[in-house]
C-alpha positions as CSV (number, residue, x, y, z in Angstrom):
1,M,-80.7,55.2,-54.9
2,T,-84.5,55.1,-54.9
3,T,-86.7,54.3,-57.8
4,T,-90.3,55.3,-57.9
5,F,-92.9,53.2,-59.6
6,S,-95.4,55.0,-61.8
7,I,-98.6,53.1,-62.4
8,A,-99.5,55.5,-65.3
9,Q,-96.2,54.7,-67.1
10,F,-96.6,51.0,-66.4
11,R,-100.1,50.9,-67.9
12,Q,-98.8,52.5,-71.2
13,Y,-97.0,49.2,-72.0
14,F,-100.0,47.0,-71.5
15,P,-103.1,47.7,-73.6
16,A,-105.3,45.4,-71.5
17,I,-104.9,47.6,-68.4
18,Q,-105.4,51.1,-69.9
19,D,-108.7,51.6,-67.9
20,K,-108.8,52.6,-64.3
21,T,-110.6,49.4,-63.3
22,I,-109.2,45.9,-64.1
23,F,-110.4,42.5,-63.2
24,L,-107.9,39.7,-62.9
25,D,-109.7,36.4,-63.6
26,S,-106.8,34.1,-63.3
27,A,-103.3,34.1,-61.9
28,A,-102.2,32.3,-65.1
29,T,-103.3,35.2,-67.3
30,A,-100.3,37.2,-68.5
31,F,-100.7,40.7,-69.9
32,K,-99.0,41.3,-73.3
33,L,-96.7,44.2,-74.0
34,N,-97.3,46.5,-77.0
35,K,-93.9,45.4,-78.3
36,L,-95.1,41.8,-78.4
37,F,-98.1,42.8,-80.6
38,A,-95.8,44.8,-82.9
39,A,-93.3,41.9,-83.1
40,T,-96.1,39.5,-83.9
41,V,-97.5,41.7,-86.7
42,D,-94.0,42.2,-88.1
43,Y,-93.5,38.4,-88.1
44,Y,-96.7,37.7,-90.1
45,Q,-96.1,40.6,-92.5
46,H,-92.4,40.1,-93.3
47,I,-91.0,36.8,-92.1
48,N,-93.7,34.1,-92.1
49,T,-93.6,31.8,-95.1
50,Y,-95.1,28.6,-96.4
51,V,-93.5,25.3,-95.3
52,H,-92.7,24.1,-98.8
53,R,-92.1,27.4,-100.5
54,D,-88.6,26.7,-101.6
55,Q,-89.6,23.6,-103.7
56,Y,-90.8,25.8,-106.6
57,P,-88.6,27.7,-109.0
58,T,-90.7,30.8,-108.8
59,A,-90.5,31.0,-105.0
């Protein structure tokens, strides 16, 4: 079983490396997946709440 690696397909998952040329400034820098951005937006739009929200009857 052989698996081929497609750089074009790989780049689709990472917005930061869509261009042909990339510069890696640090080994500690981690690229973020599109799914991570979508999950973060979903969290702030639907899940995030205030710390003491349940203390008020209208909450």
